[in-house]
C-alpha positions as CSV (number, residue, x, y, z in Angstrom):
1,M,0.0,0.0,0.0
2,L,1.3,3.5,-0.9
3,N,1.4,6.1,1.9
4,W,2.4,9.8,1.8
5,Y,5.3,10.8,3.9
6,A,7.1,14.1,4.5
7,L,10.9,14.0,3.8
8,Y,13.2,16.4,5.6
9,T,15.9,17.7,3.2
10,K,19.0,19.8,3.4
11,P,18.3,23.5,3.1
12,R,17.7,24.7,-0.5
13,K,17.9,21.1,-1.9
14,E,14.1,20.5,-2.1
15,Q,13.8,21.0,-5.9
16,K,16.8,18.8,-6.7
17,V,15.6,16.1,-4.3
18,A,12.1,16.1,-5.8
19,Q,13.5,15.9,-9.3
20,Q,15.8,13.0,-8.5
21,L,13.0,11.2,-6.7
22,E,10.7,11.6,-9.8
23,Q,13.5,10.2,-12.0
24,L,13.6,7.1,-9.7
25,G,9.8,6.7,-10.4
26,F,8.4,8.0,-7.1
27,T,5.3,10.2,-6.9
28,V,6.5,13.5,-5.4
29,Y,4.7,16.6,-4.4
30,L,6.6,19.9,-3.9
31,P,4.4,22.9,-3.7
32,L,6.2,26.0,-5.0
33,K,5.6,29.8,-4.6
34,T,6.8,32.6,-6.8
35,E,8.1,35.6,-4.9
36,V,9.2,39.0,-5.9
37,R,12.3,39.9,-3.9
38,Q,13.6,43.4,-3.6
39,W,17.2,44.3,-3.5
40,S,18.6,47.8,-3.2
41,D,19.1,48.0,-7.0
42,R,16.5,45.6,-8.5
43,K,13.6,43.3,-8.1
44,K,13.8,39.7,-9.0
45,T,11.2,37.0,-9.3
46,I,12.3,33.7,-7.7
47,V,10.6,30.3,-7.3
48,T,11.0,28.7,-3.8
49,P,9.3,25.8,-2.0
50,L,6.2,26.7,0.0
51,F,7.5,24.5,2.9
52,T,11.3,24.9,3.2
53,S,13.3,21.8,3.7
54,Y,10.3,19.4,3.0
55,V,9.3,17.2,0.1
56,F,6.2,15.0,0.1
57,I,6.6,11.5,-1.3
58,Q,4.1,8.6,-1.9
59,I,5.9,5.4,-1.3
60,E,5.4,1.8,-0.2
61,E,6.5,1.0,3.4
62,A,9.0,-1.6,2.2
63,K,10.7,0.9,-0.1
64,R,11.1,3.7,2.4
65,T,14.9,3.3,2.7
66,E,15.5,3.7,-1.0
67,V,15.2,7.5,-0.8
68,F,18.4,7.8,1.2
69,I,20.6,7.2,-1.9
70,I,19.8,10.7,-2.9
71,D,22.1,13.5,-1.7
72,G,20.0,16.0,0.2
73,V,17.6,13.7,1.9
74,L,18.1,13.8,5.6
75,N,15.2,11.8,7.2
76,Y,11.5,11.3,7.3
77,V,9.4,13.5,9.6
78,F,8.6,11.3,12.7
79,W,5.6,11.3,14.9
80,L,5.5,9.2,18.1
81,G,8.7,7.4,17.1
82,K,7.5,6.3,13.6
83,P,7.7,8.0,10.2
84,A,4.5,10.2,10.1
85,V,2.0,8.9,7.5
86,I,0.0,11.7,5.9
87,R,-3.5,10.6,5.1
88,N,-4.5,10.6,1.4
89,G,-7.4,12.9,2.2
90,E,-5.1,15.5,3.8
91,M,-2.7,15.4,0.8
92,Q,-5.6,15.7,-1.6
93,M,-7.0,18.7,0.4
94,M,-3.5,20.3,0.4
95,Q,-3.1,19.8,-3.3
96,N,-6.5,21.2,-4.0
97,Q,-6.0,24.2,-1.9
98,I,-2.5,25.0,-3.2
99,G,-3.2,23.9,-6.8
100,K,-2.1,20.9,-8.8
101,P,1.4,19.4,-8.0
102,N,4.2,21.8,-8.8
103,T,1.9,24.7,-9.5
104,A,3.5,28.0,-8.4
105,L,1.8,30.4,-6.1
106,V,2.5,34.1,-6.5
107,V,3.4,35.8,-3.2
108,T,3.9,39.6,-3.3
109,T,4.5,42.2,-0.7
110,L,1.8,44.9,-0.3
111,Q,3.0,48.5,-0.2
112,P,1.2,51.4,1.5
113,G,-0.8,53.4,-1.0
114,E,-1.3,50.4,-3.3
115,Q,-4.8,50.0,-4.7
116,L,-6.4,46.6,-4.6
117,Y,-9.6,45.0,-6.0
118,L,-10.9,42.3,-3.6
119,K,-11.9,39.2,-5.6
120,E,-13.1,36.9,-2.8
121,G,-14.6,37.0,0.7
122,I,-17.3,39.0,2.3
123,F,-15.9,42.2,0.7
124,K,-15.8,40.8,-2.8
125,G,-16.0,43.4,-5.5
126,Q,-14.7,46.3,-3.2
127,E,-11.7,48.5,-4.0
128,A,-9.3,49.0,-1.1
129,T,-6.2,51.1,-0.4
130,V,-3.3,49.6,1.6
131,E,-2.7,51.9,4.5
132,Y,-0.2,50.0,6.7
133,V,1.8,46.7,6.4
134,S,3.8,44.9,9.0
135,N,4.7,41.3,9.7
136,Q,1.6,40.8,11.9
137,K,-1.1,43.1,10.3
138,T,-2.2,44.8,7.2
139,H,-4.6,47.7,7.2
140,L,-6.9,48.2,4.2
141,Y,-9.3,51.2,3.8
142,L,-12.5,50.4,1.9
143,L,-13.6,53.8,0.6
144,S,-17.0,52.8,-0.7
145,L,-18.0,51.4,2.7
146,G,-16.0,54.0,4.7
147,I,-14.3,51.3,6.9
148,K,-10.8,50.2,7.8
149,L,-10.2,46.4,7.5
150,I,-7.4,45.0,9.7
151,I,-6.1,41.6,8.6
152,S,-3.9,39.7,11.0
153,S,-1.2,37.5,9.5
154,R,-2.5,34.6,11.7
155,E,-5.8,34.7,9.8
156,V,-4.2,34.6,6.3
């Protein structure tokens, strides 16, 4: 029977590990995100794993040790002394929420003064102006409703 497991990898080796596992014939899931990073002289778009140092693999229990031939694989994620099995339903839900395997997510940083059009949620269809951004909170002003919307990063 095939089970999903989370593999812990060396830092910044996730994509190479996933590629090599796929070449060996394993089913691998590595959700990626696309970020715009700002340097003092330029902006650059980079693709990084959504979960750093983790790759998800579907593998038979008897073949679990075969992954250690790949440079960059450190260990399985353990729970109660055993490799943690991720239920198929949980993996399916994660893949549906994030997108199909290897679909990139776009993550951008909001800037004060930026105009937004809200496409989802209870304020769908409203235009908003970004007033304040920190690591914990974002303040949006909805002009048409005359309200300030404060979004906590714990809610996102």
